[in-house]
Legacy VTK file of the C-alpha trace (Angstrom):
# vtk DataFile Version 3.0
C-alpha trace
ASCII
DATASET POLYDATA
POINTS 106 float
0.034 0.290 -0.108
1.084 3.756 -0.432
1.844 6.393 1.638
-0.327 7.884 -0.742
-3.147 5.113 0.066
-2.378 5.657 2.984
-3.399 8.952 3.699
-6.728 8.969 2.206
-9.269 9.535 5.555
-9.027 10.385 8.219
-10.502 9.551 12.115
-11.376 13.255 12.507
-14.010 15.540 11.153
-12.835 18.850 10.273
-15.783 20.206 12.352
-14.090 18.258 15.455
-10.487 19.488 13.973
-12.023 23.538 14.316
-13.558 22.055 18.098
-9.999 21.754 19.017
-8.473 24.519 17.410
-11.632 27.594 19.575
-11.403 25.062 21.744
-7.046 26.006 22.595
-7.543 29.353 21.620
-10.862 31.169 21.558
-10.040 33.809 19.802
-8.143 32.562 16.261
-9.508 33.841 13.489
-11.030 32.485 10.269
-8.580 32.388 8.683
-6.569 30.795 11.111
-8.228 27.562 11.678
-8.618 27.636 7.828
-4.664 27.032 7.420
-4.603 24.941 10.466
-6.940 22.659 9.683
-6.264 22.625 5.429
-9.463 24.021 4.146
-10.257 27.323 3.262
-11.795 30.451 5.178
-15.057 29.968 4.019
-15.431 25.857 5.001
-13.614 27.164 8.181
-16.758 29.773 8.458
-19.290 27.702 7.428
-17.731 25.701 9.733
-18.498 27.759 12.469
-21.095 28.654 11.916
-22.857 25.450 11.939
-21.542 24.353 15.336
-21.882 27.851 16.873
-26.428 27.191 15.194
-26.394 23.675 16.694
-25.619 24.638 20.071
-21.619 23.844 21.141
-20.216 27.357 20.846
-21.112 30.863 20.905
-19.485 34.188 20.209
-18.739 37.814 21.133
-17.097 40.255 19.345
-13.844 41.534 21.311
-12.823 44.796 19.474
-13.023 43.398 15.600
-12.338 40.068 16.828
-14.322 37.764 17.267
-13.905 35.476 20.856
-15.450 31.610 20.955
-16.861 30.307 24.005
-17.298 26.466 23.487
-20.843 25.095 25.591
-18.827 21.587 27.116
-22.211 19.711 27.680
-23.475 20.022 24.644
-23.679 16.779 23.626
-22.858 14.738 20.447
-25.082 14.832 17.708
-24.552 11.132 15.557
-27.040 7.887 17.954
-23.933 5.772 18.795
-22.358 8.807 20.805
-25.043 10.933 21.700
-24.533 10.355 25.621
-20.843 11.794 24.947
-20.271 15.551 25.753
-18.342 17.738 24.171
-15.985 18.736 26.602
-15.390 14.956 26.823
-13.899 14.610 23.679
-12.237 17.722 23.668
-10.726 16.161 26.716
-9.162 13.852 24.863
-7.407 16.408 21.783
-6.780 19.534 24.166
-3.640 20.256 26.057
-5.166 22.437 29.046
-1.293 23.835 29.811
-1.664 24.862 26.397
-5.006 26.331 26.094
-4.989 30.190 26.519
-8.002 29.972 28.259
-10.427 27.664 30.334
-11.199 25.034 26.732
-14.959 24.218 27.896
-17.429 26.215 29.237
-21.083 25.091 30.894
LINES 1 107
106 0 1 2 3 4 5 6 7 8 9 10 11 12 13 14 15 16 17 18 19 20 21 22 23 24 25 26 27 28 29 30 31 32 33 34 35 36 37 38 39 40 41 42 43 44 45 46 47 48 49 50 51 52 53 54 55 56 57 58 59 60 61 62 63 64 65 66 67 68 69 70 71 72 73 74 75 76 77 78 79 80 81 82 83 84 85 86 87 88 89 90 91 92 93 94 95 96 97 98 99 100 101 102 103 104 105
């Protein structure tokens, strides 16, 4: 099997990657999310809007930038994971020592 074939899928979705980045850096810019995840800025904007619409995060304006607040008690969407809170998932990926602030709120 070639290296390229082995890398055609990953365990985490872009939505999960965006949540992890926001948990690490609540003031991160959409442009920076896009670069880190490897998606377009428009895609990062769409993902953040979907996460906010579905109750996984909220934001407030701080100057010209958004500051995001994760809602840790929101449950994952798939029926197999509906008993798991998003905060539990983020705890697996977010190093509290690297985070700019507490990663999740209730």
